[in-house]
C-alpha positions as CSV (number, residue, x, y, z in Angstrom):
1,M,0.0,0.1,0.0
2,G,2.9,2.3,0.3
3,T,3.7,4.8,3.1
4,Q,1.8,7.7,4.7
5,N,3.2,10.6,6.4
6,L,2.5,9.3,10.0
7,R,3.4,11.4,13.1
8,R,6.6,10.7,15.1
9,R,5.9,8.0,17.7
10,E,8.0,7.2,20.8
11,T,9.9,4.1,19.4
12,A,10.3,2.5,16.0
13,L,7.9,-0.3,17.1
14,H,5.2,2.2,17.8
15,S,5.7,3.4,14.2
16,E,5.4,-0.1,12.9
17,L,2.3,-0.5,14.8
18,E,0.8,2.6,13.7
19,A,1.6,1.9,10.0
20,L,0.1,-1.5,10.4
21,R,-3.0,0.0,12.0
22,W,-3.2,2.4,8.8
23,A,-2.6,-0.3,6.3
24,I,-5.3,-2.5,7.9
25,E,-7.8,0.4,8.0
26,S,-7.1,1.1,4.3
27,I,-7.6,-2.4,3.2
28,L,-10.8,-2.8,5.0
29,Q,-12.1,0.2,3.1
30,H,-10.5,-0.4,-0.4
31,S,-9.7,-4.2,-0.9
32,T,-10.6,-7.7,0.0
33,C,-6.9,-8.6,0.7
34,Q,-6.3,-10.3,4.1
35,R,-2.6,-11.0,3.8
36,F,0.0,-8.2,5.2
37,G,4.0,-8.4,5.2
38,T,6.4,-6.8,7.3
39,E,10.3,-6.9,7.8
40,C,9.8,-6.2,11.3
41,K,10.0,-9.5,13.4
42,D,8.9,-8.1,16.6
43,L,5.7,-6.8,15.1
44,I,4.8,-10.3,14.3
45,A,5.8,-11.3,17.7
46,M,3.6,-8.6,19.0
47,I,0.6,-9.7,17.1
48,T,1.1,-13.4,17.9
49,D,1.6,-12.8,21.7
50,P,0.2,-9.5,22.8
51,Q,0.1,-10.2,26.6
52,A,4.1,-10.4,26.3
53,W,4.1,-6.7,25.1
54,S,2.4,-4.7,27.8
55,N,3.9,-1.4,26.8
56,F,1.9,-1.6,23.8
57,S,-1.3,-2.9,24.9
58,T,-3.3,0.2,23.8
59,E,-2.0,0.0,20.2
60,L,-2.2,-3.9,20.0
61,E,-5.9,-3.9,21.2
62,V,-6.8,-1.5,18.2
63,I,-4.8,-3.8,16.1
64,Q,-6.5,-6.9,17.3
65,I,-10.3,-5.5,17.0
66,L,-9.3,-4.5,13.4
67,Y,-8.1,-7.9,12.4
68,M,-11.2,-9.5,13.6
69,C,-12.8,-8.1,10.7
70,F,-11.1,-10.5,8.5
71,S,-12.1,-13.9,8.0
72,D,-8.4,-15.2,7.5
73,F,-5.9,-12.4,8.7
74,K,-2.3,-13.3,8.1
75,I,0.9,-11.3,8.7
76,S,4.3,-12.7,7.3
77,Y,7.8,-11.7,7.6
78,F,9.7,-10.5,4.5
79,P,13.4,-9.6,4.9
80,R,14.3,-6.2,3.4
81,A,17.2,-7.8,1.4
């Protein structure tokens, strides 16, 4: 989907979560795609086990609510190289 001019966040992981939230919201409005990719392994770990990332609980709760709108949500790791 590309990038969007998002506001500066506390950490890089906060920015990754914000970008994922934006991508999910955009896909819900404009497509039937249910697959997402990232180069951030920590982001996938956060989605897989949100209880282990309590510092991000507010952001992860929003992401969880959004991906429940998909019948088959999947996020995969794609290395930058």
